[in-house]
C-alpha positions as CSV (number, residue, x, y, z in Angstrom):
1,M,64.9,-34.9,35.8
2,I,64.6,-35.8,32.0
3,K,64.9,-32.8,29.6
4,I,63.2,-33.2,26.3
5,T,63.8,-30.7,23.4
6,L,60.9,-30.5,21.0
7,Q,61.4,-30.0,17.3
8,G,64.9,-28.6,18.1
9,K,63.4,-25.6,19.9
10,N,61.2,-25.8,23.0
11,E,62.3,-27.7,26.1
12,K,60.2,-29.7,28.6
13,S,61.2,-31.4,31.8
14,Y,59.8,-34.6,33.3
15,D,60.5,-36.1,36.7
16,A,60.1,-39.7,35.4
17,P,60.3,-41.6,32.1
18,V,57.5,-40.6,29.8
19,S,56.1,-42.0,26.5
20,A,56.5,-39.9,23.3
21,L,52.7,-40.0,23.0
22,D,52.3,-38.4,26.5
23,V,54.8,-35.7,25.5
24,A,52.6,-35.0,22.4
25,K,49.5,-34.9,24.6
26,S,51.2,-32.4,26.8
27,I,51.3,-30.1,23.8
28,S,47.6,-30.7,23.1
29,D,45.2,-33.5,22.5
30,G,44.6,-32.3,18.9
31,F,48.4,-32.3,18.2
32,A,48.7,-35.8,19.6
33,R,45.9,-37.0,17.3
34,S,47.7,-35.6,14.3
35,V,51.1,-37.2,14.8
36,L,52.0,-40.7,13.5
37,A,55.4,-41.4,15.0
38,V,58.4,-39.7,16.6
39,K,62.1,-39.2,15.9
40,V,64.1,-39.7,19.1
41,N,67.6,-38.2,18.7
42,G,67.2,-38.6,14.9
43,E,65.9,-42.2,14.9
44,S,62.2,-42.9,13.9
45,K,60.3,-44.7,16.7
46,D,56.8,-45.7,17.7
47,L,54.8,-43.1,19.7
48,T,54.6,-45.7,22.6
49,T,58.4,-45.4,23.0
50,V,59.4,-44.5,26.5
51,I,61.8,-41.6,26.9
52,D,64.0,-42.2,29.9
53,K,66.9,-39.8,29.3
54,D,67.6,-36.4,27.9
55,S,66.5,-36.5,24.3
56,N,65.6,-34.5,21.2
57,L,62.1,-35.3,19.9
58,E,60.7,-34.5,16.5
59,F,57.1,-35.6,15.9
60,L,56.2,-36.9,12.5
61,K,53.0,-36.2,10.5
62,F,51.8,-37.7,7.2
63,E,53.3,-34.7,5.3
64,D,56.7,-35.6,6.5
65,K,58.7,-38.2,4.5
66,E,59.4,-40.3,7.5
67,G,55.7,-40.0,8.6
68,K,54.6,-41.3,5.2
69,E,57.0,-44.2,5.6
70,V,55.5,-45.2,9.0
71,F,51.9,-44.9,7.6
72,W,52.8,-47.0,4.5
73,H,54.7,-49.5,6.5
74,T,51.7,-50.1,8.7
75,S,49.6,-50.3,5.6
76,T,51.7,-53.1,4.2
77,H,51.2,-55.1,7.4
78,I,47.4,-54.6,7.2
79,M,47.6,-55.9,3.6
80,A,49.7,-58.9,4.6
81,Q,47.3,-59.7,7.4
82,A,44.4,-59.6,5.0
83,I,46.3,-61.9,2.6
84,K,47.0,-64.4,5.4
85,R,43.4,-64.4,6.4
86,L,42.2,-65.1,2.9
87,Y,45.1,-67.4,1.9
88,P,46.5,-69.1,5.1
89,Q,49.0,-71.1,3.0
90,A,50.7,-67.8,1.7
91,K,54.2,-67.2,2.9
92,L,55.5,-63.7,3.6
93,G,58.7,-62.3,2.2
94,T,59.4,-58.6,2.9
95,G,57.0,-55.6,2.9
96,P,58.6,-52.2,3.0
97,A,57.3,-48.7,2.4
98,V,58.6,-47.2,-0.9
99,D,58.6,-43.8,-2.5
100,N,55.0,-44.0,-3.6
101,G,53.3,-46.4,-1.2
102,F,54.1,-49.9,-0.2
103,Y,54.4,-53.5,-1.3
104,Y,54.7,-57.0,0.1
105,D,56.4,-59.9,-1.6
106,I,54.1,-63.0,-1.2
107,D,54.8,-66.7,-2.0
108,L,51.4,-67.9,-3.1
109,D,50.4,-70.3,-5.9
110,T,47.1,-68.5,-6.5
111,P,47.7,-65.7,-9.1
112,L,46.5,-62.4,-7.6
113,T,44.3,-61.0,-10.2
114,Q,42.3,-57.7,-10.0
115,E,39.4,-59.7,-8.6
116,E,41.7,-61.1,-5.9
117,L,43.0,-57.6,-5.0
118,T,39.4,-56.4,-4.5
119,K,38.8,-59.3,-2.0
120,I,42.1,-58.3,-0.2
121,E,41.0,-54.7,0.0
122,E,37.6,-55.7,1.5
123,E,39.4,-57.7,4.2
124,M,41.8,-54.8,4.8
125,K,38.7,-52.6,5.5
126,K,37.6,-55.1,8.2
127,I,41.0,-55.1,9.8
128,V,41.0,-51.3,9.9
129,K,37.5,-51.3,11.4
130,E,38.6,-53.8,14.1
131,N,40.9,-51.1,15.4
132,L,43.7,-53.6,16.3
133,E,46.3,-52.4,18.6
134,I,49.8,-52.6,17.1
135,K,52.4,-53.8,19.7
136,R,56.1,-54.0,19.5
137,S,58.1,-56.6,21.4
138,E,61.6,-58.0,21.4
139,L,62.7,-61.7,21.3
140,S,65.9,-63.5,21.4
141,R,67.1,-64.9,18.1
142,Q,66.2,-68.5,19.1
143,D,62.7,-67.5,20.3
144,A,62.1,-65.6,17.1
145,L,63.2,-68.7,15.1
146,D,60.9,-70.9,17.1
147,L,58.0,-68.5,16.6
148,F,58.3,-68.3,12.8
149,K,59.0,-72.1,12.5
150,K,55.7,-72.7,14.2
151,R,54.0,-70.3,11.7
152,N,55.9,-72.0,8.8
153,E,57.2,-68.7,7.6
154,T,60.3,-69.9,5.7
155,Y,61.4,-66.5,4.4
156,K,61.3,-65.0,7.8
157,I,63.3,-67.9,9.1
158,E,65.9,-67.2,6.4
159,I,66.2,-63.6,7.4
160,I,66.5,-64.4,11.1
161,E,69.3,-67.0,10.4
162,G,71.3,-64.2,8.8
163,I,71.1,-62.1,12.0
164,P,74.0,-62.3,14.6
165,Q,73.5,-64.8,17.4
166,D,73.3,-62.3,20.2
167,A,71.1,-59.8,18.5
168,A,67.6,-58.9,19.9
169,I,64.9,-59.2,17.3
170,S,61.8,-57.1,17.2
171,I,58.3,-58.3,16.1
172,Y,55.0,-56.4,15.7
173,T,51.7,-57.9,16.5
174,Q,48.2,-56.8,15.5
175,G,45.4,-59.3,16.4
176,E,46.4,-62.7,15.2
177,Y,49.0,-61.3,12.8
178,I,52.7,-61.3,13.8
179,D,55.5,-60.0,11.6
180,L,59.3,-59.7,11.9
181,C,59.9,-56.0,11.7
182,S,62.1,-53.2,13.0
183,G,59.3,-50.7,12.8
184,P,58.2,-48.1,13.6
185,H,54.4,-48.3,13.1
186,L,51.2,-46.6,13.9
187,M,49.6,-47.4,17.2
188,S,46.5,-49.0,15.7
189,T,45.1,-50.2,12.4
190,K,42.2,-47.7,12.6
191,Y,44.2,-44.8,11.1
192,V,44.6,-46.3,7.7
193,K,41.2,-45.3,6.3
194,A,41.9,-44.7,2.6
195,F,43.9,-47.2,0.5
196,K,44.1,-48.9,-2.9
197,L,46.0,-52.0,-4.1
198,T,47.3,-50.8,-7.4
199,S,49.2,-53.7,-9.1
200,V,50.9,-57.0,-8.9
201,A,54.4,-57.8,-10.4
202,G,56.9,-60.6,-10.2
203,A,59.9,-60.2,-7.9
204,Y,62.7,-62.7,-7.2
205,W,63.3,-63.3,-3.5
206,R,66.1,-61.0,-2.4
207,A,66.3,-59.7,-6.0
208,D,68.3,-62.8,-7.0
209,A,67.2,-64.5,-10.3
210,K,68.4,-67.8,-8.8
211,N,65.7,-67.6,-6.2
212,K,61.9,-68.3,-6.4
213,Q,59.8,-65.6,-8.0
214,L,57.2,-64.2,-5.6
215,Q,54.2,-62.0,-6.2
216,R,54.8,-58.4,-5.3
217,V,51.6,-56.6,-4.4
218,Y,51.7,-52.8,-4.6
219,G,49.4,-50.4,-2.8
220,I,49.0,-46.8,-1.7
221,S,47.2,-45.3,1.3
222,F,46.3,-41.9,2.8
223,E,44.8,-40.4,5.9
224,K,41.8,-39.0,3.9
225,K,39.8,-40.4,1.0
226,K,40.1,-37.1,-0.9
227,D,43.9,-37.5,-1.0
228,L,43.5,-41.1,-2.3
229,D,41.1,-39.9,-5.0
230,D,43.5,-37.2,-6.0
231,Y,46.3,-39.7,-6.2
232,L,44.3,-42.2,-8.3
233,N,43.2,-39.4,-10.6
234,M,46.9,-38.5,-11.0
235,L,47.6,-42.1,-11.9
236,E,44.9,-42.0,-14.6
237,E,46.4,-38.8,-16.0
238,A,49.9,-40.5,-15.9
239,K,48.5,-43.3,-18.0
240,L,47.5,-40.8,-20.7
241,R,51.0,-39.3,-20.5
242,D,52.9,-42.6,-20.6
243,H,56.0,-41.9,-22.6
244,R,56.0,-45.4,-24.1
245,K,52.5,-44.8,-25.5
246,L,53.1,-41.3,-26.7
247,G,56.6,-42.2,-28.0
248,K,54.9,-44.7,-30.4
249,E,52.0,-42.4,-31.3
250,L,54.3,-39.4,-32.0
251,D,56.9,-41.6,-33.8
252,L,59.7,-40.6,-31.4
253,F,61.3,-44.0,-30.4
254,S,60.7,-47.7,-30.1
255,M,61.9,-50.7,-28.2
256,H,62.6,-54.1,-29.9
257,E,63.1,-57.7,-28.7
258,E,66.3,-57.7,-30.7
259,G,67.7,-55.2,-28.2
260,P,65.9,-55.3,-24.8
261,G,66.7,-52.2,-22.9
262,F,68.4,-50.5,-25.9
263,P,66.2,-47.8,-27.3
264,F,65.8,-47.0,-31.0
265,F,65.3,-43.3,-31.7
266,H,63.3,-42.4,-34.8
267,A,63.8,-39.4,-37.0
268,K,61.4,-37.2,-35.0
269,G,62.9,-38.4,-31.8
270,M,66.3,-37.4,-33.1
271,V,65.1,-33.9,-33.9
272,L,64.0,-33.6,-30.2
273,R,67.2,-35.1,-29.0
274,N,69.4,-32.9,-31.1
275,I,67.6,-29.7,-30.0
276,L,68.2,-30.7,-26.4
277,E,71.9,-31.4,-27.1
278,S,72.3,-28.1,-29.0
279,F,70.8,-26.2,-26.1
280,W,73.1,-28.1,-23.7
281,R,76.2,-27.2,-25.7
282,Q,75.2,-23.6,-26.0
283,E,74.7,-23.2,-22.2
284,H,77.9,-25.0,-21.4
285,T,80.0,-22.9,-23.8
286,K,78.6,-19.8,-22.1
287,R,79.8,-21.1,-18.8
288,G,83.4,-21.9,-19.8
289,Y,83.1,-25.7,-20.5
290,D,85.1,-27.5,-23.1
291,E,83.6,-30.7,-24.7
292,I,85.5,-34.0,-24.8
293,K,84.7,-37.5,-26.0
294,T,86.0,-40.8,-24.5
295,P,85.8,-44.4,-25.9
296,L,83.0,-46.9,-25.1
297,I,85.4,-49.8,-24.3
298,L,88.5,-49.6,-22.0
299,N,90.8,-52.1,-20.6
300,E,89.7,-54.1,-17.5
301,A,92.7,-52.9,-15.5
302,L,91.4,-49.3,-15.6
303,W,88.2,-50.4,-13.9
304,H,90.2,-52.1,-11.1
305,Q,92.1,-48.9,-10.6
306,S,89.0,-46.8,-10.5
307,G,87.2,-49.0,-8.0
308,H,84.3,-49.9,-10.3
309,W,85.5,-53.5,-10.4
310,D,85.0,-53.9,-6.6
311,H,82.0,-51.7,-6.3
312,Y,80.1,-51.9,-9.6
313,K,81.1,-55.1,-11.4
314,E,77.7,-56.7,-11.4
315,N,76.3,-53.8,-13.4
316,M,79.0,-54.0,-16.1
317,Y,79.4,-55.7,-19.5
318,F,82.7,-57.3,-20.5
319,T,84.4,-58.3,-23.7
320,K,87.8,-59.6,-25.0
321,I,90.0,-57.9,-27.5
322,D,93.3,-59.6,-28.7
323,D,93.0,-62.0,-25.8
324,A,92.9,-59.1,-23.2
325,D,89.9,-58.3,-21.0
326,Y,88.0,-55.1,-21.6
327,A,84.8,-53.5,-20.1
328,I,82.2,-51.4,-21.8
329,K,82.1,-48.3,-19.7
330,P,79.3,-47.9,-17.2
331,M,80.6,-44.3,-16.3
332,N,82.5,-41.7,-18.1
333,C,84.8,-40.5,-15.4
334,P,87.9,-42.8,-15.9
335,G,88.1,-41.7,-19.5
336,S,88.1,-38.1,-18.5
337,I,90.8,-38.7,-16.0
338,L,93.0,-40.4,-18.7
339,I,92.8,-37.2,-20.7
340,Y,93.7,-35.1,-17.6
341,N,96.7,-37.3,-16.9
342,S,98.0,-36.9,-20.5
343,H,98.8,-33.3,-19.7
344,K,100.8,-31.5,-17.1
345,F,98.7,-28.8,-15.4
346,S,99.6,-26.0,-13.0
347,Y,97.4,-24.2,-10.6
348,K,97.0,-21.4,-13.2
349,D,95.1,-23.9,-15.5
350,L,92.5,-24.8,-13.0
351,P,89.5,-24.9,-12.9
352,L,89.1,-27.2,-15.9
353,R,85.5,-27.9,-16.9
354,W,85.1,-30.8,-19.3
355,A,81.7,-31.8,-20.5
356,E,80.9,-35.0,-22.4
357,M,77.8,-36.5,-24.0
358,G,79.0,-39.9,-23.0
359,Q,77.2,-43.1,-23.8
360,V,77.4,-45.7,-21.0
361,H,76.1,-49.3,-20.6
362,R,74.8,-50.8,-17.4
363,H,73.2,-54.2,-16.9
364,E,69.7,-54.0,-15.6
365,L,67.5,-57.0,-14.8
366,S,64.9,-57.5,-17.5
367,G,62.1,-57.0,-15.0
368,A,63.4,-53.5,-14.2
369,L,63.4,-52.2,-17.8
370,H,60.9,-49.5,-18.4
371,G,60.7,-47.6,-21.7
372,L,63.3,-44.7,-21.7
373,M,63.2,-44.5,-17.9
374,R,65.2,-47.6,-17.2
375,V,67.4,-48.8,-20.0
376,R,70.7,-50.7,-20.5
377,T,72.4,-48.0,-22.5
378,F,72.0,-44.3,-22.1
379,T,73.9,-41.0,-22.7
380,Q,74.9,-39.0,-19.7
381,D,75.2,-35.3,-20.1
382,D,78.3,-35.6,-18.0
383,A,80.9,-33.1,-16.9
384,H,84.0,-33.4,-14.8
385,L,85.6,-30.4,-13.2
386,Y,89.1,-30.4,-11.8
387,V,89.5,-27.7,-9.3
388,L,91.7,-26.2,-6.5
389,P,90.4,-26.5,-3.0
390,S,89.9,-22.8,-2.9
391,Q,87.7,-23.0,-6.0
392,V,85.3,-25.8,-4.8
393,T,82.5,-23.7,-3.4
394,D,82.4,-21.2,-6.3
395,E,82.3,-24.1,-8.8
396,L,79.5,-25.9,-6.9
397,V,77.5,-22.7,-6.8
398,G,78.0,-22.2,-10.5
399,I,76.8,-25.7,-11.2
400,M,73.7,-25.2,-9.1
401,E,72.9,-22.0,-11.0
402,L,73.2,-23.9,-14.3
403,E,70.8,-26.6,-13.0
404,D,68.4,-24.0,-11.8
405,Y,68.4,-22.2,-15.1
406,V,67.9,-25.3,-17.2
407,Y,65.0,-26.7,-15.0
408,N,63.2,-23.4,-15.1
409,I,63.4,-23.4,-18.9
410,F,61.3,-26.5,-18.9
411,G,58.9,-25.4,-16.2
412,F,60.1,-27.8,-13.5
413,K,59.9,-27.2,-9.8
414,Y,62.5,-29.2,-7.9
415,H,63.9,-30.1,-4.5
416,V,67.4,-31.0,-3.5
417,E,68.7,-34.0,-1.5
418,L,72.2,-34.4,0.0
419,S,73.3,-38.1,-0.1
420,T,75.9,-39.1,2.4
421,R,78.5,-41.9,2.7
422,P,77.2,-45.4,1.8
423,E,78.3,-48.6,3.4
424,N,80.1,-49.8,0.3
425,S,82.5,-46.8,-0.1
426,M,86.1,-45.9,-0.7
427,G,88.2,-43.4,1.3
428,T,88.6,-42.3,4.9
429,E,86.0,-40.8,7.3
430,E,88.0,-37.5,7.2
431,Q,87.9,-37.3,3.4
432,W,84.1,-38.0,3.4
433,E,83.5,-35.4,6.1
434,I,85.5,-32.7,4.1
435,A,83.6,-33.6,0.9
436,T,80.2,-33.6,2.6
437,N,80.9,-30.3,4.3
438,G,82.0,-28.8,1.0
439,L,78.6,-29.6,-0.5
440,I,76.8,-28.3,2.6
441,E,78.7,-25.0,2.4
442,A,77.8,-24.5,-1.3
443,L,74.1,-25.3,-0.6
444,K,74.1,-22.7,2.3
445,R,75.8,-20.1,0.2
446,K,73.2,-20.5,-2.6
447,G,70.4,-20.5,0.0
448,V,69.1,-23.9,-1.2
449,D,66.9,-25.9,1.2
450,Y,67.8,-29.6,1.2
451,V,67.0,-32.8,2.9
452,V,69.6,-35.4,3.9
453,N,69.5,-38.8,2.3
454,E,71.6,-40.9,4.6
455,G,73.9,-43.5,3.1
456,D,72.9,-43.0,-0.5
457,G,76.1,-41.3,-1.9
458,A,78.2,-42.7,-4.7
459,F,80.9,-45.1,-3.6
460,Y,83.5,-42.5,-4.2
461,G,81.9,-39.4,-2.8
462,P,78.8,-37.6,-1.4
463,K,76.4,-36.0,-3.8
464,I,73.6,-33.5,-4.3
465,D,70.6,-34.8,-6.3
466,F,68.0,-32.6,-8.0
467,H,64.5,-34.1,-7.9
468,L,62.2,-32.5,-10.5
469,E,58.4,-32.1,-10.0
470,D,56.5,-32.5,-13.3
471,A,53.2,-31.1,-14.5
472,I,51.1,-33.6,-12.5
473,G,53.1,-33.5,-9.3
474,R,55.4,-36.6,-9.7
475,T,59.1,-36.3,-8.9
476,W,62.0,-37.5,-10.9
477,Q,65.7,-37.6,-9.9
478,C,67.7,-36.0,-12.7
479,G,70.8,-33.8,-12.1
480,T,73.5,-34.7,-9.7
481,I,76.7,-33.1,-8.3
482,Q,79.3,-35.3,-6.7
483,L,82.5,-34.2,-4.9
484,D,85.3,-36.7,-5.2
485,F,88.6,-37.0,-3.4
486,Q,89.0,-40.7,-4.2
487,L,89.6,-41.0,-8.0
488,P,92.2,-38.2,-8.1
489,E,94.2,-40.2,-5.5
490,R,93.7,-43.6,-7.2
491,F,94.8,-42.2,-10.5
492,D,97.6,-40.1,-9.0
493,M,96.3,-36.9,-10.5
494,T,98.4,-33.8,-9.9
495,Y,99.0,-30.2,-10.7
496,T,101.9,-28.0,-9.7
497,D,101.2,-25.2,-7.1
498,S,102.7,-21.7,-6.9
499,N,105.8,-23.3,-5.1
500,D,106.2,-25.7,-8.0
501,E,105.1,-28.6,-5.8
502,K,102.7,-31.4,-6.8
503,Q,99.2,-31.2,-5.4
504,R,96.1,-33.3,-5.8
505,P,93.1,-31.6,-7.7
506,I,89.6,-32.1,-6.4
507,M,87.2,-33.7,-8.9
508,I,83.6,-32.7,-9.3
509,H,81.2,-35.0,-11.2
510,R,77.9,-33.6,-12.4
511,T,75.0,-34.0,-14.8
512,V,72.1,-31.7,-15.6
513,F,69.7,-33.9,-17.6
514,G,71.1,-37.0,-15.9
515,S,70.4,-39.3,-18.8
516,M,69.3,-38.0,-22.2
517,E,67.0,-41.0,-22.7
518,R,65.4,-40.6,-19.3
519,F,65.1,-36.9,-19.5
520,I,63.3,-37.2,-22.9
521,G,60.9,-39.7,-21.3
522,I,60.3,-37.2,-18.5
523,L,59.7,-34.4,-21.0
524,I,57.2,-36.5,-23.0
525,E,55.2,-37.1,-19.8
526,H,55.7,-33.6,-18.4
527,F,54.3,-32.0,-21.6
528,A,52.0,-34.9,-22.4
529,G,53.7,-34.9,-25.8
530,K,52.6,-31.3,-26.4
531,F,56.1,-29.9,-26.6
532,P,56.6,-26.1,-26.7
533,A,57.4,-24.8,-30.2
534,W,61.1,-24.6,-29.6
535,L,61.3,-28.4,-28.8
536,A,58.5,-29.8,-31.1
537,P,59.9,-32.1,-33.8
538,V,57.3,-30.6,-36.2
539,Q,56.5,-27.0,-35.4
540,I,54.0,-26.2,-38.2
541,K,51.6,-28.2,-40.4
542,V,50.5,-26.4,-43.6
543,L,47.0,-27.7,-44.5
544,P,45.6,-26.8,-47.9
545,I,41.8,-27.2,-48.1
546,S,42.1,-28.7,-51.5
547,D,44.7,-29.3,-54.3
548,K,43.5,-25.9,-55.8
549,F,45.5,-24.2,-53.1
550,L,48.6,-26.5,-53.2
551,D,50.9,-24.1,-55.0
552,Y,50.4,-21.3,-52.5
553,S,50.7,-23.9,-49.7
554,K,54.0,-25.0,-51.1
555,K,55.2,-21.4,-51.2
556,V,54.2,-20.8,-47.6
557,A,56.0,-24.0,-46.4
558,A,59.1,-23.2,-48.4
559,E,59.2,-19.6,-46.9
560,L,58.9,-21.0,-43.4
561,K,61.5,-23.7,-43.9
562,A,63.9,-21.0,-45.2
563,Q,63.4,-19.2,-41.9
564,G,64.6,-22.4,-40.1
565,F,61.3,-23.7,-39.0
566,R,60.4,-27.4,-39.0
567,V,57.4,-27.7,-41.4
568,E,55.3,-30.4,-42.9
569,L,52.9,-30.0,-45.8
570,D,49.8,-32.2,-45.8
571,T,49.0,-32.9,-49.4
572,R,46.5,-35.7,-48.8
573,A,43.1,-35.6,-50.5
574,E,41.3,-35.4,-47.2
575,K,38.8,-33.0,-45.8
576,I,40.3,-30.1,-43.8
577,G,38.6,-31.1,-40.6
578,F,40.3,-34.5,-40.8
579,K,43.7,-32.9,-41.4
580,I,43.2,-30.6,-38.4
581,R,42.2,-33.4,-36.1
582,E,45.3,-35.5,-37.3
583,A,47.6,-32.5,-36.7
584,Q,46.1,-32.1,-33.2
585,L,46.7,-35.8,-32.5
586,E,50.2,-35.3,-33.6
587,K,50.4,-32.5,-31.1
588,V,51.9,-30.0,-33.7
589,P,52.0,-26.5,-32.1
590,Y,50.7,-24.6,-35.2
591,M,48.4,-25.5,-38.1
592,L,48.2,-23.1,-41.1
593,V,44.9,-23.5,-43.1
594,I,45.2,-22.4,-46.7
595,G,42.0,-21.8,-48.7
596,E,40.6,-19.3,-51.2
597,K,40.6,-16.3,-48.8
598,E,44.2,-16.9,-47.8
599,V,45.4,-17.2,-51.4
600,E,43.6,-14.0,-52.4
601,S,44.9,-12.0,-49.5
602,S,48.4,-13.6,-49.4
603,N,47.8,-14.4,-45.8
604,I,47.5,-17.6,-43.7
605,S,44.8,-18.7,-41.2
606,V,46.6,-19.8,-38.0
607,R,45.3,-22.4,-35.6
608,S,47.2,-23.0,-32.3
609,R,47.3,-26.4,-30.7
610,D,47.1,-24.7,-27.3
611,M,44.9,-21.6,-27.9
612,G,42.7,-22.6,-30.8
613,E,41.9,-20.3,-33.7
614,L,44.2,-17.2,-33.9
615,G,42.6,-16.0,-37.2
616,A,44.1,-14.5,-40.3
617,M,47.7,-13.3,-40.2
618,S,50.4,-12.3,-42.6
619,I,53.2,-14.8,-43.1
620,Q,55.7,-12.2,-41.8
621,D,53.7,-11.6,-38.6
622,F,53.5,-15.3,-38.0
623,I,57.2,-15.7,-38.5
624,T,57.9,-12.9,-36.0
625,K,55.5,-14.4,-33.5
626,L,57.0,-17.9,-33.8
627,K,60.6,-16.7,-33.7
628,E,60.0,-14.8,-30.5
629,E,58.3,-18.0,-29.0
630,V,61.2,-20.2,-30.0
631,E,64.0,-17.8,-29.0
632,T,62.5,-17.2,-25.6
633,K,61.7,-20.9,-25.2
634,K,58.2,-20.0,-24.2
635,I,55.9,-22.6,-22.6
636,L,52.3,-21.9,-23.5
637,S,50.7,-24.9,-21.8
638,K,51.5,-28.4,-20.5
């Protein structure tokens, strides 16, 4: 008798081994048609998988993250099959599902232009229509080598040669197409009915610049055409919101060949940045944080002690000072620890909450650089908390409440992921279990739903990541909370307890914005450059209809500036319609039109970027309105 628990709830019994698909059909034929794959005891598998022992089954649909991965993984095989049909000489690298679709790395001398992508899409449609069964089989290492040598797939051969001698190797077959793959996949090509190949980029084989550069073909697919159309419309909207384009148009920042990956903030960009930093400081002061500042460059020995040398060296920059080796910091935590160790603390001093706007440098490959989103230097809105074991949960909950408050201010929805121990980590299994359970306890106490991201923790501890959803539905990873038992041990950090004995504090690392540069990039796209009045670099444009009304316009501008507003006066000899259009393009929240009526009545004519004409208003009434909008950080539109 085989007992199967479905979705962690209902139980079914079978007298003989049964496929996951047959289990789904036993629920209903409609249910079976809606599922894509299955998780057997937590591991994603094909629906054809035979269940021959007591198991927990969780069926996956497209709305599930793992369901999308299966759908997109199958899509990348269909794309690769189409490419091989059109270009038999092409050699296949790897083709995974990613967060937003799929890609395949292809070794092909023919440049894949948009015209070529269209041809590949047409061939993919034929493969879908052919309804090819997708079959999994296992081979010995030698048989797999022989198979791919016959097919002249040199990259697959290289992968197989790196697999242990006694390992069984899985392949997937659909029609004439065979691929080295661990799966899982859909049962047939017919399910992938709506897809689009979106772009081509260069990618070094195995992400190593010493290797050959391949063509990486990206795509996206859905079960329904409507979902694909919605996604493509979102991409078009994203182009309009591109922070690189808007950053230039709004004079916020620029990038230059003299410093690739090193952003230059312009005057208006610094206004925005300083407002965000001021808001950050105010909120941290309210919550009992003190601010510190640590150096950019520290001795190499420190980075050996911290573990960064062994776990992060390839992302670091190095220099020499007085013939000694130094590193430019990629993280702020070791500097904070040095400050801690310059004191003697007792249990009465803890918790300590130290925040730092800390600039860090991390080496990124040139091909990965992307505006403010992926740079080589950025400022982390970091904080490190040093706490007693009994204080951990309360402090974690307090951090989550701060994150929630800040994200709501900007109108972000978010979801939370818990990332567990990676392969390349420090510490014992027991320490990691204690740290992970600590994070889980805090999430439960706060009542936060979360998903587990296996193996994606920091090398020194598990973490909670906050993924923000912007105005057009895209997600961005921003804030993080990490619980760390490792660095306090490596740096011999202590406090004295109530018995005057030395104990080890627990260290919490956390950010809210994550990276100031990246968060600004996200905000630009989230608001499409139309920042709410409290954030806008220029809040008001005063627009005299002609020079006749310049004196009164100057008086209005001066009065508003005296109230602390950010004001520009447009004195150009241009028509008022032109001035209004220009101010709209600059996305200024308010335009004040000054003409004869306004001068005679000592009023102003107010035009809102978001709501259009607001009509005549006294200066004092406008000041009251705008102050309330700024103080409450009101968002009128996105």
